[in-house]
C-alpha positions as CSV (number, residue, x, y, z in Angstrom):
1,X,-18.9,64.6,14.8
2,X,-17.1,64.8,18.1
3,X,-14.9,61.1,17.4
4,X,-13.3,62.4,14.2
5,X,-10.3,60.8,15.9
6,X,-11.7,56.6,15.8
7,X,-10.5,55.2,12.8
8,X,-12.6,54.0,9.9
9,X,-12.4,50.6,11.0
10,X,-13.5,51.5,14.8
11,X,-16.2,54.2,13.7
12,X,-17.7,50.8,11.5
13,X,-17.4,48.3,14.3
14,X,-19.4,50.7,16.4
15,X,-22.2,50.8,13.5
16,X,-22.2,47.2,13.4
17,X,-22.7,46.7,16.9
18,X,-25.6,49.5,16.9
19,X,-27.5,47.8,14.4
20,X,-27.2,44.1,16.1
21,X,-28.1,45.4,19.4
22,X,-31.3,46.5,18.0
23,X,-31.8,43.3,15.0
24,X,-31.5,41.3,18.9
25,X,-34.2,43.9,20.6
26,X,-36.7,43.1,17.6
27,X,-35.7,39.7,18.2
28,X,-36.9,39.8,21.6
29,X,-34.0,38.2,23.2
30,X,-33.5,40.4,26.1
31,X,-30.3,39.1,27.7
32,X,-28.3,39.2,24.6
33,X,-29.3,42.9,23.3
34,X,-29.0,44.1,26.9
35,X,-25.3,43.1,26.6
36,X,-24.8,44.9,23.1
37,X,-27.0,47.9,24.2
38,X,-24.8,48.5,27.3
39,X,-22.0,48.2,24.7
40,X,-23.5,50.0,21.5
41,X,-24.9,53.3,23.5
42,X,-22.1,54.6,25.3
43,X,-20.9,56.1,21.9
44,X,-24.1,55.7,20.0
45,X,-25.7,59.3,20.6
46,X,-22.5,61.5,18.8
47,X,-22.2,58.5,15.9
48,X,-23.7,60.2,12.7
49,X,-25.0,57.0,11.1
50,X,-23.9,57.1,7.2
51,X,-26.9,57.2,4.5
52,X,-27.0,54.4,2.2
53,X,-27.0,54.5,-1.4
54,X,-30.4,54.1,-3.7
55,X,-30.1,50.7,-5.5
56,X,-30.5,51.3,-9.4
57,X,-33.6,49.2,-10.1
58,X,-32.8,49.4,-14.1
59,X,-29.1,47.6,-13.2
60,X,-28.1,45.0,-15.8
61,X,-28.6,41.1,-14.2
62,X,-25.1,39.9,-14.5
63,X,-25.3,36.8,-16.8
64,X,-24.5,33.2,-15.5
65,X,-23.3,30.3,-17.5
66,X,-26.0,27.5,-18.3
67,X,-23.4,24.8,-17.9
68,X,-22.7,25.8,-14.3
69,X,-25.8,26.1,-13.6
70,X,-26.6,22.4,-14.6
71,X,-29.1,24.0,-17.2
72,X,-29.6,21.6,-20.6
73,X,-29.8,24.4,-23.1
74,X,-32.4,25.0,-25.8
75,X,-33.2,22.2,-29.1
76,X,-29.7,21.0,-28.0
77,X,-29.5,17.1,-26.6
78,X,-26.4,17.1,-23.9
79,X,-23.6,14.5,-24.8
80,X,-23.5,11.5,-22.7
81,X,-20.8,11.9,-20.6
82,X,-18.0,9.1,-21.1
83,X,-18.1,6.7,-17.6
84,X,-14.6,7.1,-16.0
85,X,-12.8,3.8,-15.6
86,X,-12.9,2.6,-12.4
87,X,-13.7,0.4,-9.7
88,X,-17.8,0.4,-11.5
89,X,-15.9,-1.3,-14.6
90,X,-14.5,-4.4,-12.2
91,X,-17.8,-5.6,-11.1
92,X,-17.0,-7.6,-7.8
93,X,-16.0,-10.9,-7.9
94,X,-18.5,-13.7,-7.2
95,X,-17.9,-15.8,-3.3
96,X,-16.6,-19.1,-3.4
97,X,-14.2,-21.1,-6.3
98,X,-12.8,-18.9,-9.0
99,X,-12.4,-21.2,-12.4
100,X,-8.6,-19.6,-13.5
101,X,-9.7,-18.1,-16.8
102,X,-7.9,-15.3,-17.7
103,X,-9.9,-11.7,-18.6
104,X,-8.5,-12.9,-22.6
105,X,-9.2,-16.4,-22.5
106,X,-11.5,-15.7,-25.6
107,X,-8.4,-14.1,-27.8
108,X,-5.4,-16.2,-26.0
109,X,-6.9,-19.9,-25.0
110,X,-4.0,-21.5,-26.4
111,X,-1.3,-19.5,-24.8
112,X,-3.0,-19.4,-21.6
113,X,-2.8,-23.2,-21.5
114,X,0.7,-22.7,-22.4
115,X,1.5,-20.2,-19.2
116,X,-0.6,-22.3,-16.5
117,X,1.5,-25.4,-18.1
118,X,4.6,-24.1,-17.4
119,X,3.6,-22.3,-13.9
120,X,2.2,-27.0,-13.7
121,X,5.5,-28.0,-15.0
122,X,8.4,-26.1,-13.2
123,X,6.3,-26.5,-10.0
124,X,7.4,-30.3,-10.0
125,X,11.1,-29.9,-10.2
126,X,12.7,-29.8,-6.8
127,X,15.3,-26.7,-6.0
128,X,18.7,-27.9,-5.0
129,X,19.5,-25.9,-1.9
130,X,22.9,-27.7,-1.3
131,X,25.3,-24.6,-1.7
132,X,22.5,-22.3,0.0
133,X,25.1,-20.5,2.6
134,X,25.2,-17.0,2.1
135,X,27.8,-15.3,0.4
136,X,30.6,-13.3,1.4
137,X,30.0,-9.5,0.3
138,X,32.8,-9.2,-1.9
139,X,31.3,-12.5,-3.8
140,X,28.0,-10.7,-3.8
141,X,28.4,-6.8,-4.5
142,X,30.4,-9.1,-7.3
143,X,26.7,-11.1,-8.4
144,X,25.1,-7.5,-8.0
145,X,26.9,-5.7,-10.3
146,X,26.3,-8.7,-13.5
147,X,23.0,-7.8,-13.4
148,X,21.3,-5.7,-15.7
149,X,18.1,-4.6,-17.0
150,X,17.1,-4.7,-21.3
151,X,14.1,-3.6,-22.8
152,X,13.2,-6.8,-23.4
153,X,13.0,-7.2,-19.5
154,X,10.4,-4.7,-19.2
155,X,6.2,-5.4,-19.3
156,X,3.2,-3.6,-18.3
157,X,1.7,-6.9,-17.1
158,X,-1.4,-5.6,-14.5
159,X,-3.7,-2.5,-15.8
160,X,-2.9,-0.7,-12.6
161,X,-0.5,0.0,-9.6
162,X,1.2,-2.7,-8.6
163,X,0.7,-3.4,-5.1
164,X,2.2,-7.0,-4.6
165,X,4.2,-9.3,-6.3
166,X,6.1,-13.2,-6.1
167,X,8.3,-14.8,-7.8
168,X,8.5,-18.7,-8.2
169,X,11.5,-20.4,-6.7
170,X,11.8,-22.2,-10.4
171,X,15.7,-21.9,-11.2
172,X,15.1,-22.9,-15.3
173,X,12.5,-20.8,-15.8
174,X,11.5,-16.9,-14.3
175,X,8.0,-16.6,-13.7
176,X,6.4,-13.6,-11.6
177,X,3.4,-12.5,-10.3
178,X,2.2,-8.8,-9.7
179,X,-0.9,-7.6,-7.7
180,X,-2.3,-4.1,-8.7
181,X,-5.0,-2.2,-7.2
182,X,-8.2,-3.4,-8.6
183,X,-7.9,-6.7,-7.6
184,X,-6.2,-8.1,-11.0
185,X,-3.3,-10.5,-10.2
186,X,-0.9,-11.1,-13.7
187,X,1.2,-13.8,-14.6
188,X,4.1,-13.1,-16.9
189,X,6.7,-15.8,-18.2
190,X,9.9,-13.6,-18.1
191,X,11.2,-16.4,-20.0
192,X,9.3,-16.6,-22.8
193,X,10.1,-13.4,-25.6
194,X,7.1,-13.0,-26.6
195,X,3.5,-11.4,-26.2
196,X,1.7,-14.5,-25.0
197,X,3.8,-15.3,-22.2
198,X,1.6,-13.1,-20.0
199,X,-2.1,-13.0,-19.1
200,X,-3.7,-11.3,-16.3
201,X,-6.6,-13.1,-13.6
202,X,-9.0,-11.4,-11.8
203,X,-9.8,-13.5,-8.5
204,X,-10.5,-9.9,-6.2
205,X,-12.8,-7.1,-5.6
206,X,-9.9,-5.0,-3.9
207,X,-6.0,-4.3,-4.3
208,X,-3.5,-7.6,-3.7
209,X,-1.7,-6.7,-0.8
210,X,0.0,-9.3,-0.4
211,X,0.7,-12.3,-2.7
212,X,3.5,-15.2,-1.8
213,X,4.3,-18.9,-3.8
214,X,4.0,-22.0,-1.0
215,X,7.3,-22.9,0.0
216,X,6.3,-26.5,-0.1
217,X,4.0,-26.7,-3.3
218,X,4.7,-23.3,-5.9
219,X,1.9,-25.1,-7.6
220,X,0.0,-22.5,-5.3
221,X,0.1,-18.7,-5.2
222,X,-1.6,-17.2,-2.0
223,X,-3.1,-13.3,-3.0
224,X,-4.3,-11.4,-0.5
225,X,-7.2,-8.7,-1.1
226,X,-9.0,-6.4,1.6
227,X,-11.9,-9.1,1.4
228,X,-10.3,-12.7,0.7
229,X,-7.4,-14.7,1.2
230,X,-7.3,-17.0,-2.1
231,X,-5.3,-19.5,-3.5
232,X,-4.5,-20.3,-7.0
233,X,-4.3,-24.1,-7.8
234,X,-2.5,-24.4,-11.0
235,X,-3.2,-28.1,-10.8
236,X,-6.5,-27.7,-10.5
237,X,-7.1,-24.0,-12.7
238,X,-8.9,-22.9,-9.7
239,X,-8.5,-19.8,-7.1
240,X,-10.1,-21.7,-3.7
241,X,-11.3,-19.4,-1.4
242,X,-9.1,-20.0,2.2
243,X,-10.9,-16.4,4.2
244,X,-13.1,-14.0,3.9
245,X,-13.4,-10.6,5.7
246,X,-15.5,-7.0,5.3
247,X,-12.7,-5.2,3.8
248,X,-9.8,-5.7,6.2
249,X,-6.8,-7.6,5.4
250,X,-3.2,-6.0,4.6
251,X,-0.7,-8.7,5.0
252,X,0.0,-12.6,5.6
253,X,2.8,-14.6,6.2
254,X,3.2,-18.7,6.7
255,X,2.9,-19.8,10.1
256,X,4.8,-23.1,8.9
257,X,7.0,-24.9,6.6
258,X,3.8,-26.8,4.7
259,X,1.9,-23.3,4.5
260,X,-1.5,-25.0,6.2
261,X,-1.9,-22.3,8.3
262,X,-1.0,-18.2,8.5
263,X,-0.8,-15.5,10.5
264,X,-3.2,-12.1,8.4
265,X,-2.8,-9.4,10.0
266,X,-5.7,-6.0,9.7
267,X,-6.5,-2.4,8.7
268,X,-8.1,-2.2,12.2
269,X,-5.0,-3.4,13.7
270,X,-6.0,-7.0,15.2
271,X,-4.4,-10.3,13.7
272,X,-6.5,-13.3,12.7
273,X,-5.1,-17.2,12.6
274,X,-6.1,-18.6,9.2
275,X,-6.1,-22.6,9.1
276,X,-6.3,-23.3,5.2
277,X,-7.5,-27.0,5.8
278,X,-10.5,-26.3,7.9
279,X,-13.7,-25.6,5.0
280,X,-15.0,-22.4,7.2
281,X,-14.4,-19.0,5.4
282,X,-13.5,-17.4,8.8
283,X,-10.2,-17.1,11.1
284,X,-9.3,-19.7,13.7
285,X,-8.9,-17.3,16.4
286,X,-8.7,-13.1,16.2
287,X,-6.7,-11.4,18.3
288,X,-6.2,-7.6,19.6
289,X,-2.8,-6.2,20.3
290,X,-3.1,-3.3,20.9
291,X,-2.6,-1.9,17.5
292,X,-4.8,0.9,15.6
293,X,-3.5,-0.3,12.1
294,X,-1.2,-3.1,11.1
295,X,0.2,-2.6,8.0
296,X,3.1,-5.7,7.3
297,X,3.7,-8.9,9.6
298,X,6.6,-11.3,9.0
299,X,7.3,-15.0,10.7
300,X,10.2,-15.7,12.0
301,X,12.3,-18.1,9.6
302,X,13.3,-20.1,12.6
303,X,11.1,-20.2,15.5
304,X,8.1,-20.3,13.1
305,X,5.6,-19.4,16.3
306,X,7.7,-16.2,16.9
307,X,5.7,-13.2,14.0
308,X,6.5,-9.5,13.8
309,X,4.4,-6.8,13.3
310,X,4.0,-3.0,12.0
311,X,1.5,-0.5,13.0
312,X,1.3,3.1,13.5
313,X,3.6,4.0,15.4
314,X,4.6,-0.2,16.9
315,X,6.7,-2.5,16.0
316,X,6.5,-5.4,18.6
317,X,7.5,-9.3,18.4
318,X,4.3,-11.6,19.7
319,X,4.0,-15.7,20.4
320,X,1.7,-17.0,18.3
321,X,0.8,-19.7,20.6
322,X,-0.1,-17.4,23.4
323,X,-2.2,-15.4,21.3
324,X,-6.1,-14.8,22.8
325,X,-9.5,-12.8,21.8
326,X,-8.1,-9.6,24.1
327,X,-5.5,-8.8,26.4
328,X,-2.3,-9.7,24.6
329,X,1.2,-8.4,25.2
330,X,3.7,-8.4,23.1
331,X,7.4,-10.5,23.4
332,X,9.5,-7.2,22.4
333,X,8.6,-3.1,21.8
334,X,11.3,-2.5,19.1
335,X,10.9,0.8,19.8
336,X,12.3,4.8,18.3
337,X,9.3,5.0,15.9
338,X,8.2,8.7,15.3
339,X,5.7,8.4,12.7
340,X,4.1,5.5,11.0
341,X,5.9,2.5,10.2
342,X,5.2,0.7,6.1
343,X,6.7,-2.2,6.9
344,X,9.2,-4.5,9.3
345,X,11.0,-7.9,8.3
346,X,13.5,-10.8,9.9
347,X,16.4,-10.7,8.1
348,X,16.0,-14.2,6.0
349,X,18.4,-16.8,7.3
350,X,18.8,-16.2,10.8
351,X,16.6,-13.6,11.9
352,X,18.9,-11.9,13.9
353,X,18.0,-8.6,12.7
354,X,15.2,-6.1,11.5
355,X,14.8,-3.9,9.1
356,X,11.7,-1.2,9.3
357,X,10.7,1.6,6.4
358,X,8.9,4.7,8.4
359,X,7.7,7.9,7.2
360,X,10.0,9.9,9.1
361,X,12.5,9.4,6.0
362,X,14.2,6.9,8.1
363,X,15.1,3.4,7.3
364,X,16.3,1.4,10.8
365,X,18.0,-2.3,11.1
366,X,17.7,-3.6,14.8
367,X,19.0,-6.3,16.6
368,X,16.4,-8.3,17.4
369,X,17.9,-10.3,20.7
370,X,18.9,-7.4,22.4
371,X,16.0,-4.5,20.7
372,X,19.2,-2.2,20.7
373,X,18.6,0.3,17.6
374,X,22.4,-0.5,15.6
375,X,21.5,2.0,12.8
376,X,19.5,5.1,12.4
377,X,20.6,6.8,8.4
378,X,18.6,9.0,7.2
379,X,18.3,9.0,3.0
380,X,18.3,12.8,2.5
381,X,17.6,12.1,-2.0
382,X,15.6,9.1,-0.9
383,X,12.4,10.4,0.8
384,X,10.2,7.0,1.5
385,X,6.5,8.4,2.0
386,X,3.8,6.4,3.8
387,X,0.0,6.5,2.9
388,X,-3.0,4.9,4.0
389,X,-4.1,1.6,2.4
390,X,-6.1,3.5,-0.5
391,X,-3.0,5.5,-1.7
392,X,0.2,4.6,-3.5
393,X,2.3,2.2,-1.8
394,X,5.6,3.2,0.1
395,X,8.8,1.6,-0.9
396,X,9.0,-1.2,1.2
397,X,12.4,-2.6,2.4
398,X,13.1,-6.0,1.8
399,X,15.9,-8.1,2.8
400,X,17.5,-10.5,0.0
401,X,16.7,-14.1,0.8
402,X,20.3,-15.3,-0.3
403,X,22.1,-13.0,2.1
404,X,21.9,-12.5,5.8
405,X,23.3,-8.9,6.4
406,X,21.7,-6.7,3.0
407,X,18.4,-5.6,1.7
408,X,16.6,-3.8,-0.9
409,X,14.7,-0.8,-1.4
410,X,13.4,1.4,-4.0
411,X,14.9,5.0,-4.5
412,X,13.2,8.3,-5.9
413,X,16.6,9.9,-6.5
414,X,17.5,10.7,-9.8
415,X,18.4,9.0,-12.1
416,X,15.3,6.3,-10.7
417,X,16.9,3.1,-8.9
418,X,16.5,0.1,-6.5
419,X,19.7,0.8,-4.1
420,X,21.2,-2.2,-1.7
421,X,22.6,-1.8,1.6
422,X,24.5,-3.5,4.0
423,X,23.1,-3.8,7.5
424,X,26.0,-1.4,8.4
425,X,24.4,1.5,6.4
426,X,26.9,0.7,3.3
427,X,25.5,1.4,-0.2
428,X,26.5,-1.6,-2.0
429,X,25.3,-1.0,-5.3
430,X,22.2,1.0,-7.2
431,X,20.3,-1.0,-10.1
432,X,19.5,1.8,-12.6
433,X,19.0,2.3,-16.2
434,X,18.8,5.5,-17.9
435,X,17.3,4.3,-20.8
436,X,15.0,1.8,-19.1
437,X,14.0,2.5,-15.7
438,X,12.3,6.2,-14.7
439,X,10.0,5.1,-12.3
440,X,10.0,4.5,-8.8
441,X,10.0,0.3,-7.8
442,X,8.0,1.0,-4.8
443,X,7.8,-3.0,-4.8
444,X,10.8,-5.2,-4.9
445,X,10.8,-8.9,-5.0
446,X,14.4,-11.0,-4.9
447,X,14.6,-14.4,-6.9
448,X,15.4,-17.6,-3.2
449,X,18.2,-18.8,-4.9
450,X,19.1,-17.0,-8.5
451,X,20.3,-13.3,-9.1
452,X,17.0,-11.7,-10.1
453,X,15.7,-8.5,-9.3
454,X,12.0,-7.7,-10.5
455,X,10.4,-4.6,-9.6
456,X,6.5,-3.1,-10.3
457,X,6.1,0.9,-10.7
458,X,2.7,2.8,-10.3
459,X,1.5,2.0,-14.0
460,X,1.9,-2.0,-13.7
461,X,5.0,-2.3,-15.5
462,X,7.8,-4.8,-14.3
463,X,11.8,-4.5,-14.5
464,X,13.6,-7.6,-14.4
465,X,17.5,-7.4,-13.4
């Protein structure tokens, strides 16, 4: 044909160009057809057109599955599709105060009364903080080695992934609260070695992102969901509603020792000041701090007007006294984060250090006075992954409230463990038990005065060392 040197692909291409030109010409798209004709007519006279094979009219039609076609089979009724467990199983809780009635109230009312009675009783006792100093590292390391995990101190307290935890400051009874992704709050009296020691309450419609017992009155348990901030008051057996939003809350912390005001972070980056003493359900102030996302907020332990906010790649210190609706400038920015920051917390005694967890697989300890990076070390065997708020939470690094220079973080290393680091980067201790701990404890909480550590996993199970 004169073009034998062309490959099959080039001949096919010329054929397609010719056919496309005819098609566009038939549509009278003159400009497009003219350009295509100009390309195609250069070699069109020498190209032979291949004959199309004739279709076989009596070709057998391909069989298609009725199931894939979603066609109901004749004379066979379809079975009802079972409902998938999810948010539909738990309807939204009503607005306003809710009675402190557990999910299994009908069966275990006496056991529930015993649990709430224990909470009320231990909240009346004042903790002795006479010897509340920071122990030296050697003594502290010895106390860590004495903490063990046994099978009776493991329990499934909530039904889904643990998103937050709080531990009661009582020195006589171990009472732990856990919040899961369906808005459930589980209370577990660890000191009670029986089945009736734990109960589930449903004060929220969405995942419980943050929980704290009130520092001045531990009979109050404050819990923050995506849309509400509530206070569980055991003396009145009610979950009061303090503030309401539209699925926007991410974390909170108290601004005063009496816990009357709080700073609340939002998933869209803003922060708000909430006063529990006012009857309104809206915050006193909403402030744009320039973040695209605010995951955690934490108040300085000594200077309560300073708070730390961690967002996408931002970790900044702000002064709540100068917050306004727009145009807020941070007092200082803790730079160096290249990816999403999961959490940032002041050290518990002086607040002179900050520990952050970042999606670049690094833990950072920063000096909050000089904003210098004291340490950056990569955890090769313990990668820390960051997700959106609808995904599993990353491991948070938290300070031990009894030790100014040490923090804990859940590890993905095998065997599964919770690691304790000194602020110099030295690994002090690893909490593990091959027989009892086989999952990652991404959410952890430490008792403020006793050698007690609680780790929560993605199935709702708590582990108490």
